[in-house]
PLY file of the C-alpha trace (Angstrom):
ply
format ascii 1.0
element vertex 260
property float x
property float y
property float z
element edge 259
property int vertex1
property int vertex2
end_header
-21.25 -22.64 -17.77
-18.28 -22.73 -15.94
-14.82 -20.96 -16.11
-11.91 -21.08 -14.00
-8.70 -20.01 -14.83
-6.09 -22.68 -13.30
-2.72 -21.44 -14.09
-1.60 -18.79 -13.26
-1.96 -18.00 -9.69
-2.32 -14.10 -9.04
1.01 -14.64 -7.10
2.47 -15.77 -10.07
1.30 -13.31 -12.55
2.89 -10.73 -10.08
6.14 -11.68 -9.80
6.71 -13.01 -13.41
4.22 -12.48 -16.06
4.81 -8.55 -16.99
8.33 -9.38 -15.59
8.52 -11.98 -18.39
7.15 -9.56 -21.41
9.56 -6.97 -20.15
12.09 -9.00 -20.90
11.08 -10.02 -24.53
10.81 -6.22 -25.34
13.88 -5.06 -23.83
16.34 -8.20 -24.84
15.11 -6.89 -28.78
16.39 -3.33 -27.92
19.41 -3.70 -25.62
23.13 -4.87 -25.45
22.47 -6.68 -22.31
22.12 -10.13 -22.48
19.23 -11.41 -21.53
20.21 -13.11 -18.71
21.51 -9.67 -17.61
18.19 -7.99 -18.06
16.37 -9.91 -16.66
18.80 -10.03 -12.91
17.90 -6.43 -13.28
14.17 -6.89 -13.15
14.68 -9.67 -10.57
16.93 -7.04 -8.19
13.72 -4.88 -8.39
15.76 -2.00 -10.74
13.07 -2.17 -12.82
10.33 0.11 -12.25
6.47 -1.29 -12.80
5.45 1.42 -14.62
8.59 1.37 -17.03
7.75 -2.27 -17.86
4.32 -1.48 -18.32
5.01 1.94 -20.65
7.32 -0.56 -22.95
5.28 -3.25 -22.91
2.11 -1.33 -23.87
4.35 0.80 -26.59
5.64 -2.28 -28.50
2.69 -4.24 -28.27
0.94 -1.35 -29.80
3.42 -0.90 -32.61
2.49 -4.72 -33.47
5.54 -6.65 -31.90
3.58 -8.95 -30.82
5.69 -12.33 -30.59
7.04 -10.36 -27.12
3.23 -11.59 -25.81
4.02 -15.14 -26.60
6.20 -15.76 -23.89
3.59 -15.81 -21.28
0.04 -18.22 -21.19
-3.16 -18.76 -19.43
-4.67 -22.44 -18.75
-8.49 -22.87 -17.99
-10.90 -25.33 -16.91
-14.29 -24.48 -18.89
-17.10 -27.21 -18.55
-21.18 -27.04 -19.30
-21.11 -25.46 -22.23
-22.21 -26.78 -25.56
-20.41 -29.06 -28.59
-22.18 -25.95 -30.30
-19.58 -23.43 -29.19
-16.27 -25.86 -29.16
-17.05 -26.38 -32.67
-16.26 -22.62 -33.00
-14.07 -23.07 -30.33
-11.32 -25.65 -32.23
-11.24 -23.14 -34.66
-8.33 -21.37 -33.11
-5.13 -23.57 -34.03
-2.30 -21.19 -33.46
-0.64 -20.53 -29.84
-3.47 -22.31 -28.23
-4.32 -26.12 -27.23
-7.35 -28.20 -25.81
-8.45 -31.23 -24.21
-11.93 -32.33 -24.27
-13.89 -34.64 -22.44
-14.08 -38.03 -24.81
-18.17 -39.04 -25.74
-16.22 -41.82 -27.06
-14.54 -43.13 -23.72
-16.94 -41.29 -21.02
-20.88 -43.24 -20.90
-22.95 -40.45 -19.70
-25.30 -42.07 -16.38
-27.27 -38.79 -15.92
-28.78 -37.02 -18.52
-30.88 -34.86 -17.66
-28.48 -32.15 -17.09
-26.13 -32.32 -19.99
-28.24 -29.85 -23.00
-27.46 -26.55 -22.74
-30.47 -24.38 -23.98
-30.52 -20.87 -25.42
-32.52 -18.20 -24.01
-34.61 -17.38 -26.96
-35.77 -20.91 -26.92
-36.28 -21.10 -22.97
-38.17 -18.16 -22.60
-40.44 -19.47 -25.76
-43.13 -21.67 -24.10
-44.14 -23.38 -27.38
-40.48 -23.69 -28.50
-39.68 -24.97 -25.01
-41.58 -27.42 -25.51
-40.66 -28.60 -29.04
-36.91 -28.30 -27.52
-37.95 -30.46 -24.17
-39.07 -33.42 -26.30
-36.11 -33.38 -28.14
-33.78 -33.85 -25.29
-36.16 -36.25 -23.39
-36.40 -38.43 -26.78
-32.57 -38.27 -27.76
-31.86 -39.08 -23.94
-33.86 -41.75 -23.23
-32.29 -43.37 -26.49
-28.87 -43.09 -25.56
-29.87 -45.09 -22.39
-31.52 -47.79 -24.22
-28.79 -48.25 -26.46
-26.40 -48.40 -23.66
-28.62 -50.74 -21.75
-28.49 -52.88 -25.35
-25.20 -53.09 -24.93
-24.49 -50.59 -28.06
-20.85 -49.17 -26.95
-20.84 -45.13 -25.64
-18.85 -44.70 -29.16
-21.22 -45.72 -30.95
-24.74 -44.45 -28.80
-23.50 -40.57 -28.23
-24.35 -40.50 -32.45
-27.92 -39.33 -31.29
-26.68 -36.76 -28.97
-27.68 -33.00 -30.44
-25.19 -30.39 -30.31
-26.78 -28.74 -27.34
-25.21 -31.83 -25.62
-22.55 -30.20 -22.85
-18.67 -31.05 -22.55
-16.10 -30.03 -20.15
-12.45 -29.07 -21.74
-9.01 -27.47 -20.55
-7.84 -24.45 -22.54
-4.12 -22.99 -22.56
-3.33 -20.44 -24.34
-0.77 -17.39 -24.59
-1.48 -14.56 -24.56
-0.74 -13.31 -28.13
-3.44 -15.32 -29.37
-5.38 -14.72 -26.43
-6.22 -10.95 -27.52
-6.65 -12.73 -30.84
-9.60 -14.65 -30.06
-11.08 -12.40 -27.22
-10.82 -9.16 -30.43
-13.67 -12.20 -32.56
-15.37 -13.93 -29.47
-16.08 -10.59 -27.71
-17.49 -8.58 -30.39
-20.93 -7.49 -29.86
-21.99 -9.83 -32.83
-20.26 -12.95 -31.55
-22.38 -16.21 -31.12
-24.07 -15.73 -27.87
-22.44 -18.76 -26.42
-19.29 -18.17 -26.93
-19.46 -14.48 -26.44
-20.50 -15.35 -22.78
-17.68 -17.47 -22.59
-15.06 -15.15 -23.15
-16.61 -12.85 -20.72
-15.73 -15.01 -18.55
-11.96 -15.50 -19.44
-11.39 -11.86 -19.10
-12.84 -11.88 -15.53
-10.22 -14.60 -14.72
-7.08 -12.76 -16.40
-8.06 -9.52 -15.01
-8.53 -11.07 -11.61
-4.90 -12.29 -11.96
-3.79 -9.29 -13.93
-5.67 -6.17 -14.75
-2.78 -4.99 -17.06
-3.06 -7.84 -19.23
-6.67 -8.48 -18.86
-7.31 -5.06 -20.05
-5.91 -6.25 -23.51
-8.74 -8.36 -23.65
-11.40 -6.20 -25.70
-13.08 -6.53 -29.24
-10.39 -6.10 -31.91
-12.72 -3.15 -32.65
-11.45 -1.73 -30.15
-7.83 -2.15 -30.84
-8.50 -1.27 -34.95
-10.45 2.52 -34.20
-12.90 1.13 -36.74
-15.76 -2.24 -37.16
-14.98 -4.53 -40.37
-17.95 -6.17 -39.40
-20.22 -6.32 -42.55
-23.42 -6.96 -39.85
-22.56 -3.87 -38.89
-22.72 -1.50 -41.68
-25.73 0.42 -40.21
-23.59 0.75 -37.09
-25.93 -0.40 -34.42
-23.04 -1.24 -32.58
-21.30 1.99 -31.05
-18.24 1.23 -29.77
-16.17 1.97 -32.90
-17.88 3.43 -36.24
-17.80 0.66 -39.33
-15.01 1.66 -41.95
-16.54 3.54 -44.66
-17.73 5.62 -42.13
-14.34 5.93 -40.48
-13.01 6.18 -44.14
-14.98 8.87 -44.71
-14.26 10.99 -41.37
-10.29 10.51 -42.61
-11.17 12.02 -46.02
-12.61 14.86 -44.38
-10.15 15.48 -42.44
-7.47 15.27 -45.29
-8.95 17.52 -47.23
-9.44 19.77 -44.57
-13.35 19.85 -43.97
-12.89 19.40 -40.27
-10.58 21.86 -39.89
-13.03 24.87 -39.34
-15.13 22.82 -36.92
-11.74 21.83 -34.57
-11.20 25.50 -34.68
-14.62 26.55 -33.65
-14.56 24.00 -30.81
0 1
1 2
2 3
3 4
4 5
5 6
6 7
7 8
8 9
9 10
10 11
11 12
12 13
13 14
14 15
15 16
16 17
17 18
18 19
19 20
20 21
21 22
22 23
23 24
24 25
25 26
26 27
27 28
28 29
29 30
30 31
31 32
32 33
33 34
34 35
35 36
36 37
37 38
38 39
39 40
40 41
41 42
42 43
43 44
44 45
45 46
46 47
47 48
48 49
49 50
50 51
51 52
52 53
53 54
54 55
55 56
56 57
57 58
58 59
59 60
60 61
61 62
62 63
63 64
64 65
65 66
66 67
67 68
68 69
69 70
70 71
71 72
72 73
73 74
74 75
75 76
76 77
77 78
78 79
79 80
80 81
81 82
82 83
83 84
84 85
85 86
86 87
87 88
88 89
89 90
90 91
91 92
92 93
93 94
94 95
95 96
96 97
97 98
98 99
99 100
100 101
101 102
102 103
103 104
104 105
105 106
106 107
107 108
108 109
109 110
110 111
111 112
112 113
113 114
114 115
115 116
116 117
117 118
118 119
119 120
120 121
121 122
122 123
123 124
124 125
125 126
126 127
127 128
128 129
129 130
130 131
131 132
132 133
133 134
134 135
135 136
136 137
137 138
138 139
139 140
140 141
141 142
142 143
143 144
144 145
145 146
146 147
147 148
148 149
149 150
150 151
151 152
152 153
153 154
154 155
155 156
156 157
157 158
158 159
159 160
160 161
161 162
162 163
163 164
164 165
165 166
166 167
167 168
168 169
169 170
170 171
171 172
172 173
173 174
174 175
175 176
176 177
177 178
178 179
179 180
180 181
181 182
182 183
183 184
184 185
185 186
186 187
187 188
188 189
189 190
190 191
191 192
192 193
193 194
194 195
195 196
196 197
197 198
198 199
199 200
200 201
201 202
202 203
203 204
204 205
205 206
206 207
207 208
208 209
209 210
210 211
211 212
212 213
213 214
214 215
215 216
216 217
217 218
218 219
219 220
220 221
221 222
222 223
223 224
224 225
225 226
226 227
227 228
228 229
229 230
230 231
231 232
232 233
233 234
234 235
235 236
236 237
237 238
238 239
239 240
240 241
241 242
242 243
243 244
244 245
245 246
246 247
247 248
248 249
249 250
250 251
251 252
252 253
253 254
254 255
255 256
256 257
257 258
258 259
């Protein structure tokens, strides 16, 4: 798997991204025209710290349209069709263009499969996987030799076959996607993908990169049904968070707070 942020560059992000989001935030609460606010920003009359403080406050308040004004474009390669079937379920504020199995004829079928670690690390399971991989690759190549169009020969491929794509997404949707896909309960391959996505964004804009976290970090609790036993300790499950709140509301935590 390879992930590369194509746009923006670090220089573009530093010069325009924080400034654009600040402009959107400030426009909502100012008598000034957007072009007047923008000119103040470009003239260096607004400190970076002030911009970040307002952006943080506005985003935490739930005013998320302000972060739809900046986008990130990624090159993604070597991922499975299993992953992309999940990925394209995200439809708002995101665009995908993916390698076509209809028009692309695969000449080297040895390296176009993703093998999960749970299979690779189990000799018997790996043997089963390898047998199917070889048979499907050989069958695909044979059909091509027989003159079958690539768009029909592809029907033999399992979901493990790799693909490449371009993804462009605005920051609001990227925060939402990362909230779901960075969760420790997310499927391993797509979670690995968004760890790389986050790393790429952090390299050009740490301020916005730090917003890309599992959704429980923003919400303060975990609403995943598979974490009711709280084996993932990032945030407490909703029912535990509610119990703690109820104790606080009833004053049961006051004495402990005083003693501490």
